[in-house]
N, C-alpha and C positions, 0 to 999 in steps of 0.2 A: 469583455469587461474593455467597460467607458472609462477609467479611469478616473470618472470621480468620485467612488464609495469609498468614499474618508472627506469626502468635501466636505458637506454638510457640520461632521460635526470636529474638521479643522476650523468653522467661520471663529468669531472670538466672542459671545458669546455668556462664557463662564463666567461664574463669580470669585475663583481662584485666579493667584497672582503667580506663587512658587509653591503647586503643594509639596513639594521637597521637604520643605520647613515643619509640613502637619506631621511629617513620620514618628514612630518613636523612634529609629536609631535617627535622628540625625539628631548631632551638640549642639547646643547653641551655644557661643564663649562665652555670653554673661548666665550667668546663673544666676535667678534674685531670690532671695532670701537663704541663702546656704556660705555664706561665704569666712560663719567660723567654722564647718565644720572645712572647704575651701580650706584655710588657715592652718586648719590642725592635720590634713593628712599631707601638705606639701610640704611643712616643719619636718613630719615627719622621713621624709622624701626625700629630703632635702642636705642630708648626710650625704649623700651617695658623692655628691661635691665635695665634701672630701673622705670616699671612699673608702666610708665608714658606713654599715652596715644598716641600712632603715629599720626599723622593729613594725614587728606584723604589726596590722591593723585589724581590726571588724569592727565589719558594717552593718547596722538594723535598720528597720525599717517599713514600710509600709508603701506595697506596690504602685509606683506613681510619683516616689515622692526627696525622686532624683537621684540613688546614691551612684544609680549607671555615668549617668550625666556628668557627673562626681568624678568620680575614677577619669573615665573618658580625657576628657577635657582636663584631668593636669595629667595625666603617662602623656598625652598631647604634650604639654609644653615642656612635660620634663625630658621626651626625648626632643624638640624644638632644642631649649636652650641646651640638653648637652651639646650637640651641633654647634655651638654657638663657640668659636676658641678665646674668644674676651672675656665671656661669664663661667668656663670649663677650660678652667685653669688649671685641674691638676691631672686633668686628660682624664676623666673620669669617663666610665660605661656602664652604658645599662641595654636591658634588653627588656621588655615586659609582653606575656602572652596575658590576650584576657582568652576565656572563657564559660561558656554558661554553662553551665552541667548540668542542666536541666533538656539543655539541646542536643547530647550522644557524652556530654562527659562525666557521668555519674557517677564512674568507679575509677579506682588509682588506676592499672592498669591505663583506661582511658589519656585521664590525665596528663602525663609522663612523656608517652606516645606525643599530644599535643605542644608539649613543650620543646621534646626536641625535636620537630618534625614545624614545631615555628616558624617562621620570616625571623622572628629576629633573632634568632640563636644563630643562624644558617646563611645571615646575609654576609655584602662582601665586603671585606674591610676586618674580618677574623681566622684566627688562624683554626686550618681543617683537626679537627678530636676523626675520625672518622671508624667509626666500626668495624672492618676486612672493609675498609675501601667504602663504603658506604659514606659521601656525602651532601646533608639537606632530604635522599632522596627518603623513599620507603620506606622503611622501619617498622610499619603492622606486621607482630610475630614470633621478633626478640620480643627475652627472656626481658622483665620489668627487671632483672639485674644488670643484663648488661646498658638498657634504653637510664639507670639510672651513673649508670660507669660512666655514657656518653654525653646526660648533662652533666656531673659534673666534673667531668673533663676538656668539654669541653669550655666554663663558667674558667675555670682554673686557670688555663692554659690564656683564656685571656678578658683574667680581670674585669668580671662582666658580674654587674652588680641584673643579679635579673629577676625582675620583680612576678607574684604571678596569682593575676585576676580570679580566684574562684566568683564568680557572680552565679546566685542559688548556689554555695557549697553544702547546706544541705539536700542537697538531694544524689550528693557523694555519698554509698555506701557506706565505705565501706572506709570514711572518711578520715578515724581517727587513727588509720594505717599511714596514709597518704599523707595526715602530717606531718608524723614520726619520722616517716619517711627526709620529705622537702625540710625539712627543720634542721635534722640531723644532719641532713647530706652536709651544712656548713663547718661544724665540725670538722670533716673531711679533705676540704677543701683548702690547695692549699695555694704558701705564696710566690709572687712569679715577678719577673724585674720586667718594671716598662718605666721608659724614661731618664732611668737612674735611678725609679724610685721601686720600694718594696711595697707589691700591692697584692689586696689579696678580694677573689667576686666574695658574689655571696648570692643565697638565695631571702625574700625575704615574700611572704605573703598577704594579699587580701582578700578577703574571704567578706562575699557579699552575702546576709538573707534579710527573708521577709519577714521571721519572727525571731524577735529577742532569747527564745524562752527555750532554744535551739542548740545553745549553750547550754547546759541542764543535759543536753542528752549529751556531752561529749566525756571521754574520759578525763580522772583531773591533772595528769598531763601532756594528755594534749592542748585539754585548754591555758594551762599558765605558759605555755607555750604560742602558742594560734591569739587569746588578748592580753596581748602583749603595749595593749592601745583598742579602747571598744568608743566606736565612734553612737548613737541610734538619733536618727531622721527623721522628726515627727513633719505626720502631719500636713499640709498643707490645710489653712483657712478656707472661705472661703474668698474674701479678695484679695490675699498670694495670691490665687489661680487665676484670681480674677483678672491681677499686672501678668500676670505668666501669662494667661490665653489673647492680651489684647493684645502683648509684644507680638507674638506668633501671626495675631490678625494681623501688622501694622506688614510684615513680613508676608503672608502666606496670600492674602485677601486683598482683591481690590477696590480699593479704596470706596466707605461709604454701600457695602458690597453686604455688613452684616452691622444693625445695631449694639450702644453698651449694653440693653436691654435685656440683649436674647447671646448679648458673650457672658454676661452677668446671669442670666436661667442657668446655661450650662457650667458653669464655675462656681455656681449654689452642687446641683449636682454630682458636680465631681466633689464639689466634702460630706456632703452626708454619703458616696466611694470610696474612705479613709483620707477623704484629699490627694485625690491618686489625679498628678496633673493629668497623666497617660488616658485613662482614660478622661482626662475633661477634652485633650486630642484629640483624639477619633469621634467625640463628640463633633465638636467643631466640622472635623474636615469629611462626614456622614449628612450632617445641618448640609452642608455647602451645596454637597453632591446630588442630594436631594432636592435643592433648588434649581442647580446647574442643572439639572435630566428632565425638571420640569420646564426647562426656558424659561427660569426667570434670571432675573441679577440681582436678584438684592433676599438677603434667609427669614422666615421669617418666623412666627414663635410655633407654629404648626412645625417647623422643621425642624427644630430644633424636637420638640418632643416626640415626633417619628422616630428622627437616630437615636434619642433617647431609647425608644426599642426595638427597637432590628441590633444597635453595638451591645447590649447584654445577652442579644438572644445570640450575634458576635463572639463574642466574649464566650461565653458557657460549653459551646460548641471548639474554640479554639483548646477551650481548656482540658477537655477529653479527648478532644483526637493526635494531641498529640501527645499521649498518654506511654505510658508500656506499653506493649500486645496484652499481658497477663492483667495491667492497672485496670484498661479499660474492661477487660472479660472480667477481672469481681464488682465491678461497678455492673455492669449490667444483667451479673448472679445478683442484684444486690433486688434493679430495678424489678427483673424477673420472678424474686422469687415473692417482694410485694404483689404485686399479679397474681402469685398464684401460689398466696392469702390462706385463702378455705384449706389447701390442699393442706397445708401443715398443719402436725398438733399442737396444739399451744400446753406451753411445761407451766404459765401462773397466764393473769387476765394481762395480757402486756397489752399497748395499741395494737393497732390490724397494722398502721406504717414503721411496729417498732421487729425486727426481727433478734434471733440471735444466728453467734455467727455460726453455729452448727452447722446448722441447715443453707445456711446462707455458703457455708463449705461444699453440700453437700451440690447441687444447684450451681456453683462453680464450675464441681469435676463433671459436672452434666455438658457445659459445655463446653468444655473445653476436648471429650471426647466429642464430643458436636463434629467440633472445629482442627479433629487430628495432629489437637495439644496436648499434651502432654500437661500437668497438672502438677500446680509444684505443694511442693511438701504445708500443713499447716502451721510450720514456720515462718515456708515465708507470707505466705496467704496472712496472716499477721500482721507483716511490716508493709502491705499492700494498704489492708486495711490505715493503718495510722498514713503515713504517705497521703491516702486518699486524703485522711484528716485532715492534715493537715492543710490543704488546697483549699478546705471549705467544702468539700463533691459529701463527705458524710462527715456525720456522730456519734460518736463510739461512748461510753457508758460500762462501768461491770455493773452487775446483778444482783440485789439488795434482795430481797427478802425476796419469798414466796417463793425462792427458786432452788430448784434443788444443787445443790453448788457453786463457781461462782464458775461464769461468759459474759465474755461481752455482746452487750445490747446494742445493733446495729441500729442507724435510723435517716432514708437519705435527704440528700441537703436540696435538691431539690424532686418535678415532677418529675416520678418514674420512668412516663408514657413518651416524653420529651428527651429523657435519658435513657430512655431503650432503642427508640429512632435513631438516638446520634452516634452512640456506638456500632445497632447496628449497618450504619449506612457506613458505617469506617472501618469493622470489620469485615464488613458480607456475610451476615447473620442476615438469616429470614425467618 
């Protein structure tokens, strides 16, 4: 080759100055309109500097209301301040283990394993508390009891205040048991001598959920321990979103490449989607990409409108393809059953797009057989339906009069054809 393959792409012809600041993973130092929430969380975590266990905190709010950004910003500042000996006069120690429970950490075991393998508990300066000589290595395969022993021993011997951040905690299947284990472990952690002072480590939880109603599903014991402090993050309005987006535009776009009116339009779209700042940032980036791909140095209104259509398609695609396999199969079974509606015998005059849980389960079993998968029990099937409802992918209602007995009626939250296409591609269904 000539060596000039990428020359055209590397020419300065784009609208972006720094794409990184538009990423949902970018955590800005300043978080507008969240001063009160930051103050509440900071006040609780400040007890660490007195070597006192902070309260457990539960944060509620719709997607894109700043919950994760606020927590990551505060914990980053916490670790930085602890490293400053002039401010950390009691030589307090803390470790922060963050995990998104939707992305693999959705069981008690996976959470415990993540904590004991996390770099924050295996960093230099902490005393070694191995299990049979293992230090900082892979501990998968160990029993939950062994993982708990390892965690407790490390926290106790180093007087560490462990902050466990469970983002989307509602995705943890055995959350009641997990919370019970982590909170009760504080009773087992003993005191140690550090710098001539008697200290005791601790475990505190920061739970993050998109649904305020999630706590209603917790048993009373778990609710009383996890929800010591509760903070609700209200959705951003259009004016607040405009301010947030203008700040990112200033950092991420070249001057003059997007007008204030188009920023306001994006903010208005995001305000209509539960005040979701993350959605607004995706629109902003996608609109810029559309302009750049068309070799223009300025974003047009049509670019914003096209970005909206593309992002909405991307969001539903990402939501479905990141579901666990059996949830995808259940979702496909619903969409497929709607397409096969005329083949099912109806027990009432329900609309064609409303299905009975029994007929969907039969279709689920059939598709599992086609995929050479063992179908889960009806109980697990019911749990999958609840999780899909929580994500807005289905609507569930109990049957009323006109139906023999009581059953769950299921309605799909999107186009059956589109959902079938997405899941079929993800699972290799033909």
